[in-house]
C-alpha positions as CSV (number, residue, x, y, z in Angstrom):
1,M,105.5,93.7,82.3
2,N,102.1,92.4,81.7
3,K,100.8,89.1,83.1
4,F,101.4,87.1,80.0
5,A,105.0,88.3,79.7
6,R,105.7,87.3,83.3
7,I,104.3,83.8,82.8
8,A,106.3,83.4,79.6
9,V,109.6,84.4,81.3
10,L,108.8,82.1,84.2
11,F,108.3,79.1,81.9
12,A,111.4,80.0,79.9
13,V,113.5,80.0,83.0
14,L,111.9,76.8,84.2
15,F,112.6,75.1,80.8
16,V,116.2,76.2,80.7
17,T,116.9,75.0,84.2
18,V,115.0,71.7,84.1
19,A,115.4,70.5,80.5
20,P,119.0,69.3,80.9
21,A,117.9,66.9,83.6
22,F,115.4,65.2,81.2
23,V,118.1,65.0,78.5
24,Y,120.6,63.3,80.8
25,A,117.9,60.9,82.1
26,A,116.9,60.0,78.5
27,E,120.5,59.3,77.5
28,G,121.0,56.9,80.4
29,D,124.2,58.4,81.7
30,T,126.2,56.7,84.4
31,A,125.6,57.4,88.1
32,A,128.8,59.6,88.3
33,A,127.6,61.9,85.5
34,A,124.2,62.1,87.1
35,T,125.8,63.0,90.5
36,A,127.9,65.7,88.8
37,D,124.8,67.1,87.1
38,N,122.8,67.2,90.4
39,S,125.7,69.1,92.0
40,A,125.5,71.6,89.2
41,F,121.8,72.0,89.7
42,G,122.4,72.5,93.4
43,K,124.8,75.3,92.7
44,I,122.3,76.9,90.3
45,G,119.6,76.6,93.0
46,V,121.8,78.2,95.6
47,G,122.6,81.1,93.2
48,I,118.9,81.6,92.5
49,G,118.1,81.4,96.2
50,V,120.7,84.0,97.2
51,G,119.5,86.3,94.3
52,L,115.9,86.1,95.4
53,S,116.8,86.7,99.0
54,A,118.7,89.9,97.9
55,I,115.9,91.0,95.6
56,G,113.4,90.5,98.4
57,A,115.5,92.5,100.9
58,G,115.9,95.3,98.4
59,L,112.2,95.5,97.7
60,G,111.3,95.4,101.3
61,I,113.7,98.1,102.4
62,G,112.6,100.2,99.4
63,M,109.0,99.9,100.5
64,I,109.8,100.7,104.1
65,G,111.7,103.8,103.0
66,A,108.9,105.0,100.7
67,S,106.3,104.5,103.4
68,T,108.4,106.4,105.9
69,I,108.9,109.3,103.6
70,D,105.2,109.4,102.7
71,S,104.2,109.2,106.4
72,S,106.7,111.9,107.3
73,A,105.3,114.2,104.6
74,R,101.8,113.7,106.0
75,Q,102.6,114.1,109.7
76,P,106.0,115.9,110.1
77,E,105.7,115.9,113.9
78,M,106.0,112.1,113.9
79,Q,109.2,112.0,111.9
80,N,111.5,111.0,114.7
81,K,109.3,108.1,115.8
82,L,108.8,107.0,112.2
83,T,112.5,107.0,111.6
84,T,113.1,104.7,114.6
85,I,110.4,102.3,113.5
86,M,111.9,102.4,109.9
87,F,115.3,101.4,111.1
88,I,113.9,98.5,113.2
89,A,111.9,97.2,110.3
90,A,114.9,97.5,107.9
91,A,117.0,95.5,110.4
92,L,114.4,92.8,110.5
93,V,114.2,92.7,106.7
94,E,118.0,92.5,106.5
95,G,118.0,89.7,109.1
96,I,115.6,87.7,107.0
97,A,117.9,88.2,103.9
98,L,120.9,87.1,105.8
99,F,119.0,84.1,107.1
100,G,118.2,83.2,103.4
101,L,121.9,83.6,102.6
102,V,123.0,81.3,105.4
103,I,120.4,78.7,104.4
104,C,121.6,78.7,100.8
105,I,125.3,78.4,101.8
106,L,124.4,75.5,104.1
107,A,122.5,73.9,101.2
108,L,125.6,74.3,99.0
109,F,127.9,72.5,101.4
110,L,125.6,69.9,103.0
């Protein structure tokens, strides 16, 4: 995707997620309806957060694997050491993804 298309998609997603809040505020709904609406936005935010965390982990592990394969092809004698380093880096990336998941679940319930 080119730069313009990415910006257009970003603004479309932002408009779809934020526009209902302005509509409810303009109508002057009661506090109970506004609370229910904020709860819905919180759930949407948690879903987006978990999704971004998973996407980031997938991209990170993909880049780690690609770099390890490339390095092993260049220096085959270093393959065992590179594999060990790859598994350590992949574990760190997964740890960050799980941390993001826990934060999103805490945000959902607190």
